[in-house]
All heavy atoms as an XYZ file, in Angstrom:
1055
protein
N     107.583     67.769    118.475
C     106.826     68.388    117.354
C     107.327     69.877    117.248
O     107.642     70.507    118.202
C     105.331     68.308    117.666
C     104.515     68.837    116.518
S     102.826     68.328    116.624
C     102.230     69.876    117.251
N     107.361     70.306    116.126
C     107.811     71.637    115.825
C     106.628     72.562    115.293
O     106.764     73.657    114.697
C     109.000     71.773    114.854
N     105.426     72.038    115.420
C     104.277     72.860    114.908
C     103.623     72.160    113.798
O     104.023     71.122    113.283
N     102.648     72.823    113.282
C     101.790     72.313    112.144
C     102.600     72.728    110.795
O     102.954     73.796    110.636
C     100.408     72.872    112.113
C      99.526     72.289    113.216
C      99.213     70.813    112.997
O      99.095     70.369    111.789
O      99.141     70.090    114.033
N     102.680     71.700    109.917
C     103.213     72.045    108.654
C     102.038     72.004    107.612
O     100.862     71.695    107.986
N     102.358     72.079    106.299
C     101.361     72.030    105.279
C     100.712     70.643    105.151
O      99.629     70.489    104.787
C     102.024     72.440    103.911
N     101.519     69.698    105.463
C     100.964     68.194    105.364
C     100.791     67.643    106.770
O     100.888     66.403    106.973
C     102.038     67.498    104.694
C     102.118     67.955    103.233
C     103.275     67.076    102.386
C     103.586     67.773    101.206
N     104.717     67.026    100.505
N     100.474     68.390    107.879
C     100.243     67.807    109.071
C     101.326     68.270    110.023
O     102.219     69.081    109.784
N     101.308     67.575    111.249
C     102.452     68.000    112.259
C     103.692     67.538    111.786
O     103.892     66.534    111.157
C     101.911     67.221    113.494
C     100.935     66.196    113.030
C     100.476     66.601    111.822
N     104.670     68.477    112.060
C     106.087     68.273    111.859
C     106.757     67.536    113.060
O     106.849     68.149    114.074
C     106.840     69.512    111.460
C     106.375     70.180    110.203
C     106.993     71.484    110.011
N     107.070     72.138    111.180
C     107.166     73.472    111.425
N     107.110     74.187    110.349
N     107.182     73.981    112.667
N     107.013     66.280    112.909
C     107.564     65.497    114.071
C     109.010     65.334    113.955
O     109.531     64.873    112.893
C     106.888     64.098    114.092
C     105.371     64.182    114.238
C     104.770     62.760    114.158
C     104.926     64.829    115.554
N     109.732     65.681    115.024
C     111.140     65.541    114.994
C     111.701     65.088    116.430
O     111.010     65.195    117.421
C     111.773     67.005    114.844
C     111.492     67.700    113.597
C     110.499     68.683    113.454
C     112.166     67.339    112.232
C     110.185     69.257    112.335
C     111.840     67.909    111.187
C     110.910     68.904    111.141
O     110.606     69.567    109.946
N     112.867     64.499    116.466
C     113.574     64.275    117.701
C     114.499     65.356    117.916
O     115.199     65.862    117.007
C     114.352     62.985    117.592
C     113.446     61.657    117.442
O     112.423     61.813    118.217
O     113.737     60.784    116.701
N     114.672     65.840    119.150
C     115.446     67.016    119.574
C     116.460     66.548    120.523
O     116.175     65.713    121.394
C     114.588     68.053    120.142
C     113.651     68.681    119.110
C     112.389     68.308    118.964
C     113.804     69.793    118.308
N     111.715     69.049    117.918
C     112.692     70.060    117.582
C     114.832     70.682    118.133
C     112.527     71.002    116.656
C     114.773     71.638    117.214
C     113.546     71.907    116.509
N     117.659     67.259    120.426
C     118.711     67.033    121.536
C     119.347     68.393    121.690
O     119.332     69.230    120.661
C     119.662     65.951    120.980
N     119.931     68.574    122.866
C     120.663     69.902    123.063
C     121.965     69.559    123.750
O     122.098     68.651    124.577
C     119.839     70.843    123.848
C     119.505     70.381    125.307
C     118.671     71.267    125.932
N     118.320     70.795    127.279
C     117.926     71.525    128.295
N     117.652     72.667    128.010
N     117.627     70.920    129.446
N     122.931     70.396    123.539
C     124.181     70.272    124.297
C     124.530     71.649    124.816
O     124.599     72.594    123.974
C     125.366     69.777    123.269
C     124.978     68.376    122.781
C     126.642     69.823    124.090
C     125.859     68.013    121.530
N     124.763     71.831    126.074
C     125.034     73.078    126.617
C     126.506     73.371    126.316
O     127.368     72.550    126.569
C     124.826     73.024    128.127
C     125.170     74.409    128.873
C     124.958     74.282    130.319
N     123.679     74.378    130.676
C     123.099     73.731    131.596
N     123.692     72.918    132.375
N     121.799     73.717    131.761
N     126.945     74.581    125.871
C     128.158     75.038    125.699
C     128.537     75.969    126.742
O     128.489     77.184    126.499
C     128.321     75.593    124.266
C     127.904     74.673    123.207
C     127.998     75.281    121.782
N     129.379     75.752    121.632
C     129.586     76.805    120.852
N     128.638     77.436    120.296
N     130.959     77.220    120.702
N     128.844     75.457    127.955
C     129.081     76.325    129.196
C     130.249     77.284    128.989
O     130.376     78.283    129.704
C     129.275     75.435    130.410
O     130.242     74.524    130.181
C     127.892     74.705    130.641
N     131.327     76.940    128.219
C     132.468     77.723    128.154
C     132.198     79.033    127.329
O     133.061     79.882    127.321
C     133.540     76.987    127.386
C     133.291     76.502    126.132
C     133.448     77.298    124.839
C     132.667     75.326    125.732
N     133.074     76.530    123.877
C     132.573     75.313    124.212
C     132.363     74.223    126.429
C     132.081     74.228    123.498
C     131.716     73.131    125.605
C     131.645     73.112    124.243
N     130.985     79.202    126.810
C     130.585     80.458    126.079
C     129.576     81.290    126.791
O     128.846     82.092    126.157
C     130.237     80.083    124.610
O     128.938     79.317    124.782
C     131.210     79.391    123.798
N     129.353     80.939    128.022
C     128.234     81.710    128.900
C     128.651     83.216    128.894
O     129.823     83.597    129.063
C     128.289     81.161    130.223
N     127.601     83.973    128.754
C     127.843     85.450    128.872
C     126.520     86.135    129.289
O     125.476     85.792    128.970
C     128.168     86.036    127.535
C     127.147     85.953    126.382
C     127.631     86.247    125.103
O     128.853     86.194    124.621
N     126.776     86.954    124.325
N     126.619     87.072    130.196
C     125.577     87.847    130.716
C     124.441     87.142    131.235
O     123.332     87.480    131.044
N     124.641     85.978    131.969
C     123.461     85.327    132.500
C     122.872     84.387    131.485
O     121.884     83.517    131.908
N     123.307     84.276    130.259
C     122.812     83.539    129.160
C     123.793     82.303    128.796
O     125.060     82.632    129.051
C     122.345     84.267    127.978
C     121.252     85.291    128.165
C     121.068     86.175    126.972
C     119.861     84.741    128.678
N     123.360     81.329    128.324
C     124.343     80.279    127.825
C     123.949     79.902    126.428
O     122.961     80.018    125.800
C     124.149     78.975    128.685
C     124.614     79.163    130.027
C     124.610     77.882    130.925
O     123.858     76.893    130.382
O     125.166     77.781    131.998
N     125.100     79.510    125.706
C     124.992     79.081    124.364
C     124.621     77.494    124.390
O     125.113     76.743    125.262
C     126.337     79.105    123.619
C     126.479     80.585    123.109
N     126.621     80.932    121.830
C     126.543     81.803    123.764
C     126.728     82.264    121.710
N     126.719     82.788    122.862
N     123.664     77.137    123.508
C     123.374     75.724    123.346
C     123.533     75.449    121.934
O     123.276     76.164    121.058
C     121.953     75.493    123.745
C     121.563     75.852    125.124
C     121.338     77.062    125.612
C     121.272     74.999    126.102
N     121.021     76.964    126.904
C     120.983     75.661    127.333
C     121.487     73.540    126.297
C     120.780     75.050    128.637
C     121.223     72.930    127.528
C     120.908     73.774    128.609
N     123.839     74.029    121.658
C     123.728     73.539    120.337
C     122.507     72.652    120.329
O     122.297     71.709    121.066
C     124.985     72.575    120.039
C     124.956     71.859    118.663
C     124.875     72.831    117.602
C     126.031     70.918    118.580
N     121.613     73.010    119.457
C     120.256     72.324    119.347
C     120.343     71.466    118.080
O     120.674     72.050    116.988
C     119.141     73.329    119.346
C     117.730     72.901    119.436
C     117.431     72.181    120.689
C     116.783     74.044    119.325
N     119.937     70.176    118.168
C     120.062     69.364    117.017
C     118.560     68.794    116.697
O     117.958     68.363    117.743
C     121.030     68.145    117.254
C     121.022     67.252    116.029
C     122.409     68.647    117.584
N     118.165     68.884    115.544
C     116.840     68.438    115.196
C     116.942     67.262    114.150
O     117.730     67.429    113.184
C     115.958     69.568    114.622
C     114.638     69.152    114.254
C     113.959     70.196    113.398
N     114.457     70.167    112.042
C     114.291     71.214    111.130
N     113.696     72.309    111.494
N     114.795     71.040    109.950
N     116.370     66.181    114.383
C     116.473     64.994    113.436
C     115.006     64.629    113.044
O     114.148     64.609    113.926
C     117.086     63.809    114.087
C     117.161     62.722    113.125
C     117.826     61.428    113.847
N     116.829     60.911    114.875
C     117.087     59.979    115.691
N     118.297     59.348    115.656
N     116.194     59.581    116.626
N     114.702     64.585    111.751
C     113.418     64.220    111.196
C     113.264     62.763    111.567
O     114.092     61.859    111.368
C     113.452     64.429    109.668
C     112.181     64.776    109.163
C     112.378     65.056    107.706
C     111.175     65.869    107.276
N     111.206     66.214    105.862
N     112.005     62.393    112.036
C     111.735     61.078    112.528
C     111.699     60.132    111.269
O     112.068     58.920    111.380
C     110.404     61.029    113.325
C     110.580     61.583    114.601
C     109.341     61.271    115.479
N     109.508     61.766    116.785
C     108.537     61.801    117.693
N     107.393     61.448    117.425
N     108.855     62.290    118.850
N     111.200     60.508    110.149
C     111.043     59.662    108.987
C     112.285     59.511    108.277
O     112.504     58.456    107.711
C     109.963     60.292    108.061
O     110.457     61.601    107.597
N     113.273     60.420    108.440
C     114.582     60.218    107.780
C     115.628     60.631    108.808
O     115.985     61.686    109.015
C     114.751     61.200    106.579
C     113.709     61.099    105.490
C     113.844     62.081    104.423
C     112.719     61.967    103.418
N     112.722     63.082    102.458
N     116.147     59.576    109.416
C     117.027     59.777    110.599
C     118.378     60.335    110.173
O     119.159     60.906    111.042
C     117.271     58.564    111.375
O     117.895     57.588    110.465
N     118.638     60.328    108.829
C     119.997     61.010    108.419
C     119.904     62.436    108.242
O     120.834     63.207    108.313
C     120.496     60.396    107.182
N     118.589     63.027    108.079
C     118.505     64.487    107.977
C     118.487     65.183    109.297
O     117.603     64.883    110.276
C     117.064     64.768    107.331
C     117.091     64.343    105.899
O     118.155     63.980    105.262
O     116.036     64.459    105.218
N     119.377     66.095    109.445
C     119.586     66.725    110.811
C     119.787     68.194    110.483
O     120.212     68.646    109.493
C     120.789     66.270    111.496
C     120.655     64.749    112.019
C     121.806     64.422    112.836
C     121.862     62.982    113.257
N     121.981     62.167    112.117
N     119.265     68.967    111.457
C     119.505     70.493    111.350
C     120.051     70.889    112.617
O     119.754     70.287    113.737
C     118.149     71.222    111.081
N     120.809     71.926    112.572
C     121.532     72.479    113.775
C     121.229     73.836    114.068
O     121.245     74.715    113.065
C     123.103     72.223    113.656
C     123.450     70.782    113.359
C     123.508     70.286    112.088
C     123.781     69.956    114.450
C     123.935     68.918    111.819
C     124.156     68.586    114.194
C     124.197     68.162    112.914
O     124.507     66.830    112.753
N     121.099     74.212    115.240
C     120.838     75.605    115.661
C     121.818     76.018    116.823
O     122.097     75.219    117.735
C     119.471     75.853    116.250
C     118.284     75.381    115.266
C     117.901     74.046    115.216
C     117.697     76.389    114.501
C     116.882     73.734    114.333
C     116.729     75.917    113.603
C     116.328     74.685    113.580
O     115.181     74.344    112.790
N     122.386     77.220    116.753
C     123.124     77.674    117.903
C     122.182     78.712    118.626
O     121.542     79.533    118.027
C     124.246     78.476    117.365
C     125.485     77.609    116.945
C     126.628     78.581    116.387
C     126.001     76.780    117.978
N     121.942     78.446    119.863
C     120.977     79.060    120.656
C     121.575     79.841    121.916
O     122.475     79.276    122.493
C     119.941     78.196    121.227
C     118.901     78.837    121.900
C     119.284     77.388    119.995
N     121.132     81.065    122.062
C     121.477     81.810    123.251
C     120.249     81.870    124.109
O     119.328     82.547    123.747
C     122.045     83.156    122.920
C     122.622     84.067    124.085
C     123.851     83.493    124.548
C     122.961     85.493    123.541
N     120.274     81.322    125.367
C     119.103     81.171    126.120
C     119.411     81.160    127.686
O     120.644     80.880    127.842
C     118.310     79.977    125.662
N     118.479     81.359    128.560
C     118.830     81.209    129.912
C     119.200     79.767    130.246
O     118.641     78.891    129.680
C     117.506     81.603    130.529
C     116.688     82.376    129.495
C     117.226     81.883    128.290
N     120.016     79.611    131.360
C     120.451     78.251    131.727
C     119.211     77.314    132.025
O     119.363     76.082    131.891
C     121.320     78.516    132.941
C     121.664     79.872    132.840
C     120.639     80.714    132.096
N     118.236     77.881    132.577
C     117.112     76.916    133.013
C     116.158     76.705    131.782
O     115.016     76.026    132.054
C     116.343     77.723    134.140
N     116.539     76.966    130.656
C     115.502     76.785    129.568
C     115.444     75.149    129.241
O     116.486     74.565    129.292
C     116.093     77.335    128.213
O     116.088     78.673    128.330
N     114.289     74.640    129.013
C     114.034     73.323    128.846
C     114.218     73.043    127.315
O     114.220     73.864    126.436
C     112.570     72.900    129.248
O     111.661     73.468    128.384
N     114.387     71.724    126.962
C     114.477     71.326    125.508
C     113.247     71.659    124.855
O     113.267     72.110    123.726
C     114.807     69.841    125.543
C     114.860     69.312    124.157
C     116.053     69.976    123.379
C     115.164     67.705    124.259
N     112.113     71.489    125.446
C     110.765     71.738    124.792
C     110.636     73.250    124.589
O     110.220     73.656    123.424
C     109.591     71.402    125.765
N     111.154     74.076    125.312
C     111.143     75.556    125.030
C     112.142     75.890    123.898
O     111.671     76.631    122.955
C     111.520     76.452    126.364
C     110.531     76.428    127.375
C     111.092     76.977    128.649
O     112.337     76.918    128.990
O     110.376     77.683    129.402
N     113.186     75.237    123.953
C     114.237     75.651    122.798
C     113.628     75.079    121.468
O     113.687     75.785    120.495
C     115.621     75.006    123.081
C     116.334     75.520    124.296
C     117.528     74.739    124.593
C     116.529     77.022    124.263
N     113.012     73.897    121.460
C     112.388     73.363    120.177
C     111.305     74.177    119.689
O     111.095     74.378    118.539
C     112.023     71.898    120.514
N     110.516     74.671    120.685
C     109.372     75.460    120.289
C     109.700     76.807    119.664
O     109.198     77.176    118.602
C     108.481     75.764    121.532
N     110.746     77.371    120.158
C     111.221     78.706    119.625
C     111.815     78.425    118.181
O     111.682     79.159    117.292
C     112.276     79.437    120.500
C     112.932     80.520    119.775
C     111.550     79.842    121.749
N     112.595     77.288    118.125
C     113.270     76.954    116.720
C     112.201     76.712    115.674
O     112.211     76.995    114.573
C     114.140     75.740    116.913
N     111.018     76.004    116.211
C     109.883     75.858    115.287
C     109.203     77.047    114.733
O     108.459     77.040    113.743
N     109.404     78.176    115.396
C     108.681     79.465    114.952
C     109.266     80.017    113.757
O     108.690     80.889    113.082
C     108.864     80.462    116.097
C     107.957     80.283    117.277
C     108.246     81.388    118.404
C     106.520     80.249    116.979
N     110.353     79.461    113.356
C     111.017     79.937    112.154
C     110.223     79.833    110.944
O     110.188     80.661    110.078
C     112.494     79.133    112.049
C     113.212     79.438    110.701
C     114.445     78.566    110.650
N     114.549     78.311    109.184
C     114.587     77.023    108.840
N     114.563     76.030    109.596
N     114.719     76.855    107.543
N     109.528     78.730    110.876
C     108.623     78.498    109.713
C     107.536     79.621    109.561
O     107.267     79.973    108.521
C     108.063     77.088    109.790
C     109.009     76.117    109.708
C     109.586     75.199    110.732
C     109.740     75.655    108.511
N     110.455     74.360    110.334
C     110.698     74.546    108.933
C     109.762     76.002    107.251
C     111.543     74.056    108.145
C     110.609     75.439    106.320
C     111.566     74.376    106.849
N     106.886     79.893    110.693
C     105.969     81.036    110.827
C     106.466     82.307    110.289
O     105.797     82.968    109.471
C     105.375     81.056    112.113
N     107.736     82.627    110.714
C     108.371     83.808    110.291
C     108.650     83.744    108.783
O     108.398     84.841    108.094
C     109.633     84.096    111.074
C     109.286     84.313    112.459
C     110.349     85.280    110.492
C     110.353     84.370    113.459
N     109.091     82.678    108.346
C     109.383     82.600    106.807
C     108.168     82.636    106.076
O     108.162     83.257    104.986
C     110.026     81.179    106.545
C     111.562     81.190    106.992
C     112.190     79.926    106.505
O     111.627     79.127    105.697
O     113.427     79.775    107.172
N     107.015     82.071    106.513
C     105.796     82.121    105.727
C     105.291     83.578    105.792
O     104.689     84.038    104.788
C     104.732     81.243    106.376
C     104.959     79.885    106.116
C     104.021     78.810    106.896
O     103.046     79.433    107.696
O     104.103     77.663    106.696
N     105.495     84.314    106.839
C     105.041     85.723    106.971
C     105.669     86.512    105.848
O     105.099     87.368    105.067
C     105.262     86.263    108.366
S     104.805     87.929    108.613
N     107.092     86.408    105.779
C     107.895     87.154    104.837
C     107.554     86.701    103.325
O     107.495     87.496    102.398
C     109.387     86.949    105.020
C     109.906     87.968    106.016
C     110.230     87.543    107.318
C     109.999     89.287    105.761
C     110.664     88.433    108.267
C     110.476     90.162    106.637
C     110.825     89.705    107.855
N     107.199     85.420    103.154
C     106.805     84.945    101.866
C     105.501     85.576    101.394
O     105.326     85.988    100.351
C     106.703     83.430    101.772
C     106.566     82.922    100.310
C     106.466     81.279    100.410
O     107.370     80.752    101.194
O     105.812     80.752     99.511
N     104.671     85.600    102.370
C     103.340     86.326    101.945
C     103.442     87.793    101.709
O     102.840     88.162    100.812
C     102.291     86.162    103.276
C     100.961     86.728    102.964
C     100.052     86.464    104.230
N      98.806     87.217    103.933
C      97.986     87.563    104.807
N      98.258     87.251    106.031
N      96.862     88.246    104.558
N     104.449     88.514    102.577
C     104.615     89.861    102.254
C     105.220     90.015    100.933
O     104.881     91.041    100.099
C     105.515     90.478    103.291
N     105.940     89.122    100.442
C     106.676     89.218     99.124
C     105.669     88.967     98.012
O     105.543     89.687     97.023
C     107.943     88.334     98.950
C     109.018     88.730     99.750
S     110.554     87.748     99.327
C     110.208     86.226    100.275
N     104.772     87.910     98.254
C     103.834     87.520     97.128
C     102.700     88.528     97.084
O     102.226     88.984     95.921
C     103.284     86.160     97.407
C     104.235     85.155     97.286
O     105.457     85.334     96.596
O     104.077     84.020     97.678
N     102.078     88.969     98.156
C     100.931     89.784     98.321
C     101.152     91.195     98.291
O     100.313     92.042     97.731
C     100.056     89.371     99.450
C      99.647     87.865     99.383
O      99.695     87.228     98.314
O      99.086     87.429    100.485
N     102.302     91.761     98.820
C     102.327     93.153     99.113
C     103.597     93.650     98.365
O     103.870     94.860     98.607
C     102.509     93.305    100.561
C     101.254     92.965    101.351
C     101.571     93.056    102.860
C     100.103     93.740    101.015
N     104.304     92.943     97.551
C     105.377     93.645     96.803
C     106.684     93.838     97.652
O     107.452     94.754     97.365
N     106.900     93.194     98.799
C     108.078     93.323     99.535
C     109.264     93.262     98.752
O     110.306     93.913     99.027
C     108.029     92.447    100.760
C     109.135     92.572    101.842
C     108.925     93.913    102.582
C     109.157     91.486    102.836
N     109.344     92.338     97.826
C     110.518     92.031     96.971
C     110.573     92.870     95.769
O     111.518     92.736     94.876
C     110.663     90.496     96.647
C     109.370     90.037     95.894
O     108.338     90.686     95.912
O     109.543     88.972     95.369
N     109.683     93.809     95.511
C     109.668     94.666     94.113
C     110.186     96.077     94.436
O     109.731     96.896     93.737
C     108.202     94.748     93.662
C     107.709     93.396     93.326
N     108.195     92.683     92.163
C     106.689     92.658     93.831
C     107.527     91.605     91.965
N     106.597     91.482     92.947
N     111.053     96.163     95.206
C     111.644     97.407     95.547
C     113.024     97.694     94.792
O     113.821     96.775     94.957
C     111.911     97.823     97.002
S     112.580     99.319     97.353
N     113.136     98.605     93.978
C     114.447     98.919     93.440
C     115.065    100.223     93.814
O     115.400    101.104     93.109
C     114.227     98.909     91.779
C     113.851     97.601     91.286
C     113.836     97.532     89.783
O     114.330     98.401     89.146
O     113.262     96.462     89.292
N     114.981    100.445     95.142
C     115.343    101.664     95.696
C     116.835    101.879     95.515
O     117.659    100.950     95.607
C     115.042    101.720     97.223
N     117.252    103.080     95.265
C     118.670    103.377     95.168
C     119.263    104.049     96.439
O     120.506    104.377     96.420
C     118.943    104.328     94.009
C     118.342    103.869     92.706
C     119.052    104.394     91.448
N     118.348    104.133     90.241
C     118.344    102.963     89.618
N     118.690    101.996     90.302
N     117.794    102.854     88.402
N     118.485    104.189     97.483
C     119.024    104.762     98.644
C     118.417    103.957     99.819
O     117.489    103.284     99.717
C     118.644    106.309     98.834
O     117.164    106.320     98.943
N     119.159    104.116    100.962
C     118.658    103.509    102.088
C     117.292    103.908    102.558
O     116.414    103.220    102.921
C     119.646    103.622    103.297
C     119.254    102.999    104.512
C     119.586    101.613    104.779
C     118.411    103.462    105.609
N     118.934    101.284    106.031
C     118.417    102.383    106.606
C     117.906    104.632    105.855
C     117.688    102.620    107.818
C     117.305    104.774    107.101
C     117.098    103.794    108.067
N     117.046    105.300    102.447
C     115.839    105.893    102.827
C     114.587    105.299    102.039
O     113.603    105.064    102.619
C     115.839    107.484    102.646
C     116.792    108.094    103.604
N     116.522    108.117    105.058
C     117.947    108.700    103.396
C     117.486    108.688    105.559
N     118.391    109.086    104.705
N     114.748    105.186    100.721
C     113.667    104.679     99.965
C     113.451    103.185    100.243
O     112.340    102.779    100.349
N     114.505    102.372    100.504
C     114.307    101.126    100.796
C     113.561    100.868    102.161
O     112.708    100.117    102.345
C     115.699    100.376    100.923
C     115.633     98.860    101.331
C     115.466     97.760    100.546
C     115.693     98.404    102.643
N     115.323     96.733    101.287
C     115.624     96.996    102.549
C     115.999     99.012    103.871
C     115.664     96.190    103.656
C     116.127     98.149    105.061
C     115.910     96.736    104.913
N     114.013    101.711    103.076
C     113.456    101.679    104.425
C     111.995    102.000    104.448
O     111.215    101.352    105.051
C     114.254    102.639    105.302
C     113.834    102.519    106.827
N     113.001    103.403    107.383
C     114.171    101.717    107.744
C     112.718    103.041    108.654
N     113.479    101.991    108.894
N     111.619    103.046    103.605
C     110.167    103.471    103.540
C     109.373    102.387    102.825
O     108.295    102.146    103.333
C     110.239    104.707    102.772
C     110.665    106.022    103.569
C     110.585    107.261    102.691
N     111.218    108.253    103.540
C     111.939    109.293    103.083
N     112.134    109.348    101.637
N     112.402    110.220    103.853
N     109.859    101.786    101.847
C     109.132    100.723    101.193
C     109.064     99.531    102.163
O     107.903     98.887    102.134
C     109.948    100.217     99.941
C     109.346     99.063     99.210
N     108.216     99.298     98.498
C     109.561     97.797     99.089
C     107.873     98.118     97.882
N     108.623     97.164     98.392
N     110.035     99.072    102.798
C     109.956     97.946    103.677
C     108.961     98.328    104.897
O     108.110     97.493    105.324
C     111.245     97.573    104.330
C     112.224     97.107    103.426
S     111.669     95.535    102.665
C     112.413     95.673    100.958
N     109.099     99.503    105.383
C     108.107     99.875    106.544
C     106.675     99.920    106.075
O     105.773     99.424    106.824
C     108.493    101.288    106.995
O     109.759    101.353    107.492
N     106.398    100.381    104.906
C     105.005    100.315    104.327
C     104.441     99.069    104.172
O     103.365     98.576    104.549
C     104.972    101.289    103.109
C     103.563    101.337    102.429
C     102.694    102.083    103.452
C     103.705    102.114    101.088
N     105.398     98.092    103.600
C     104.926     96.707    103.374
C     104.611     95.999    104.619
O     103.681     95.295    104.755
C     106.019     96.019    102.551
S     105.965     96.399    100.816
N     105.565     96.185    105.623
C     105.338     95.608    106.913
C     104.233     96.009    107.690
O     103.468     95.307    108.212
C     106.579     95.620    107.741
C     107.847     95.053    107.163
S     107.834     93.388    106.413
C     107.194     92.314    107.504
N     103.960     97.410    107.565
C     102.733     97.935    108.239
C     101.428     97.315    107.536
O     100.487     97.073    108.193
C     102.679     99.432    108.118
N     101.445     97.281    106.197
C     100.314     96.722    105.540
C     100.041     95.266    105.844
O      98.956     94.725    106.036
C     100.496     96.876    104.000
N     101.101     94.472    105.888
C     101.180     93.076    106.385
C     100.434     92.963    107.902
O      99.603     92.076    108.083
C     102.449     92.360    106.309
C     102.489     90.887    106.685
C     101.581     90.051    105.673
C     103.920     90.419    106.623
N     100.928     93.718    108.753
C     100.348     93.757    110.062
C      98.856     94.027    110.083
O      98.071     93.310    110.718
C     101.194     94.696    111.004
N      98.525     95.102    109.300
C      97.093     95.369    109.277
C      96.284     94.213    108.698
O      95.195     93.780    109.213
C      96.841     96.683    108.365
C      95.431     96.901    108.058
C      94.679     97.591    109.107
C      94.893     96.654    106.879
C      93.346     97.806    108.781
C      93.545     96.906    106.609
C      92.768     97.513    107.509
N      96.708     93.661    107.531
C      96.017     92.579    106.926
C      95.974     91.334    107.798
O      94.996     90.482    107.845
C      96.567     92.225    105.556
C      96.285     93.319    104.536
C      97.157     92.983    103.166
C      94.888     93.505    104.181
N      97.035     90.954    108.522
C      97.112     89.848    109.431
C      96.026     89.999    110.491
O      95.393     89.126    110.979
C      98.506     89.614    110.008
O      99.438     89.320    108.982
N      96.007     91.239    111.102
C      95.081     91.538    112.181
C      93.568     91.390    111.629
O      92.784     90.738    112.328
C      95.218     92.907    112.792
C      94.278     93.383    113.796
C      94.451     92.819    115.170
C      93.649     93.480    116.171
N      92.457     92.832    116.593
N      93.382     91.904    110.532
C      92.065     91.845    109.823
C      91.693     90.438    109.637
O      90.524     89.941    109.994
C      91.968     92.746    108.710
C      90.663     92.784    107.885
C      89.606     93.518    108.736
C      90.870     93.479    106.590
N      92.556     89.713    109.084
C      92.247     88.259    108.875
C      92.035     87.486    110.017
O      91.120     86.645    110.160
C      93.517     87.641    108.031
O      93.260     86.335    107.862
N      92.802     87.617    111.207
C      92.547     87.044    112.418
C      91.175     87.450    113.006
O      90.474     86.566    113.545
C      93.708     87.359    113.368
N      90.891     88.673    112.965
C      89.572     89.063    113.452
C      88.298     88.558    112.791
O      87.444     88.116    113.328
C      89.391     90.705    113.442
C      90.333     91.341    114.455
O      90.776     90.572    115.435
O      90.495     92.538    114.346
N      88.526     88.503    111.365
C      87.436     87.848    110.614
C      87.306     86.304    110.780
O      86.085     85.819    111.005
C      87.706     88.123    109.110
C      87.530     89.483    108.592
C      87.980     89.666    107.198
C      86.136     89.997    108.765
N      88.385     85.673    111.029
C      88.355     84.140    111.346
C      87.728     83.956    112.699
O      86.923     83.069    112.995
C      89.842     83.633    111.309
C      90.152     83.198    109.924
C      91.493     82.253    109.891
N      92.515     82.816    110.722
C      93.474     83.659    110.196
N      93.512     83.859    108.917
N      94.422     84.110    110.983
N      88.207     84.840    113.669
C      87.585     84.717    115.018
C      86.062     84.915    114.992
O      85.309     84.103    115.688
C      88.309     85.610    115.945
C      88.040     85.452    117.402
C      88.873     86.321    118.345
N      90.264     86.251    118.056
C      91.020     87.324    117.584
N      90.550     88.421    117.301
N      92.364     87.119    117.440
N      85.609     85.997    114.269
C      84.289     86.237    114.338
C      83.434     85.073    113.522
O      82.297     84.776    113.936
C      83.956     87.613    113.753
O      84.158     87.548    112.387
N      83.951     84.574    112.541
C      83.270     83.500    111.734
C      83.227     82.271    112.538
O      82.179     81.572    112.527
C      84.132     83.207    110.413
N      84.172     81.907    113.400
C      84.190     80.749    114.244
C      83.282     80.820    115.489
O      82.707     79.850    116.005
C      85.600     80.321    114.765
C      86.487     79.844    113.600
C      86.147     79.392    112.412
C      87.966     79.926    113.608
N      87.163     79.087    111.641
C      88.271     79.321    112.410
C      88.893     80.296    114.578
C      89.682     79.198    112.048
C      90.219     80.135    114.216
C      90.665     79.654    113.022
N      83.103     82.047    115.847
C      82.160     82.305    117.030
C      80.645     82.306    116.738
O      79.850     82.203    117.625
C      82.530     83.526    117.790
O      82.329     84.593    116.896
N      80.319     82.425    115.448
C      78.916     82.335    115.045
C      78.414     81.002    115.043
O      79.010     80.087    114.501
C      78.687     83.178    113.703
C      78.988     84.588    113.668
C      78.862     85.111    112.246
C      79.190     86.579    112.237
N      79.110     87.139    110.886
N      77.242     80.854    115.515
C      76.606     79.497    115.395
C      76.129     79.264    113.886
O      75.967     80.052    113.203
C      75.373     79.474    116.256
C      75.069     80.944    116.486
C      76.327     81.737    116.332
N      76.225     77.981    113.554
C      75.968     77.524    112.103
C      74.414     77.732    112.045
O      73.621     76.927    112.516
C      76.333     76.084    111.925
C      76.186     75.772    110.486
O      75.453     76.555    109.644
N      76.828     74.685    110.103
N      73.931     78.734    111.332
C      72.492     79.011    111.167
C      71.791     78.158    110.164
O      70.678     78.140    110.184
C      72.360     80.500    110.767
C      72.814     81.395    111.692
C      72.844     83.001    111.310
O      72.288     83.209    110.272
O      73.229     83.790    112.184
N      72.578     77.337    109.284
C      71.938     76.542    108.396
C      71.673     75.154    108.899
O      70.858     74.390    108.369
C      72.759     76.369    107.074
O      74.130     75.809    107.405
C      72.965     77.715    106.459
N      72.142     74.784    109.966
C      71.951     73.508    110.644
C      70.633     73.462    111.421
O      70.183     74.441    112.114
C      73.062     73.082    111.540
O      74.274     72.956    110.878
N      69.799     72.490    111.290
C      68.542     72.491    112.008
C      68.936     72.354    113.623
O      69.818     71.663    114.000
C      67.876     71.243    111.582
C      68.828     70.394    111.000
C      70.018     71.364    110.507
N      68.071     72.932    114.365
C      68.306     72.885    115.885
C      67.780     71.647    116.376
O      68.272     71.140    117.537
C      67.549     74.124    116.530
C      68.131     75.443    116.114
C      67.656     76.622    116.699
C      68.295     77.849    116.207
N      67.998     79.027    116.589
N      66.707     70.984    115.871
C      66.204     69.776    116.270
C      66.320     68.750    115.200
O      66.225     69.116    113.980
C      64.891     69.901    116.766
C      64.637     70.824    117.927
C      63.230     71.037    118.353
O      62.370     70.298    117.982
O      62.959     72.086    119.098
N      66.430     67.414    115.392
C      66.490     66.475    114.371
C      65.173     66.523    113.634
O      64.129     66.686    114.179
C      66.642     65.114    115.091
C      66.881     65.424    116.549
C      66.532     67.007    116.713
N      65.262     66.283    112.376
C      64.000     66.272    111.485
C      63.639     64.768    111.388
O      64.470     63.932    110.949
C      64.383     66.908    110.172
C      64.767     68.340    110.264
C      63.068     66.653    109.131
C      65.169     68.979    109.057
N      62.338     64.456    111.694
C      61.858     63.187    111.543
C      61.359     62.888    110.159
O      60.690     63.804    109.516
C      60.774     62.795    112.416
C      61.212     62.912    114.027
O      62.396     62.555    114.173
O      60.496     63.372    114.909
N      61.752     61.785    109.442
C      61.352     61.525    108.131
C      60.080     60.667    108.044
O      59.685     60.102    108.959
C      62.461     60.703    107.385
């Protein structure tokens, strides 16, 4: 599994191949292959740089985070105007991106806090004892 998708869990078969001839600095390159269970012909490939003791589950979990990152950038483009910058200099572009990312971080934290507080409250509209008819 690579995490939750919009239509439920994303189920894949994973395989990895160690490319030992490219080891560097205590890390090794891996070729990670993902195959969709429903369509065995659809495959995705990842080149991964990871510690030699990394498990297949760890590599697959990290590869699955790509969707969360893409959703984060899509939200920043839709809600905060990340893609509406027509800066003519690096400084203007950098300032616009920094402001959008800071706003996204603030709104994400606020949203998480509100969800956490809403889930921790007991449901006050439910009766505490069964009502006899």
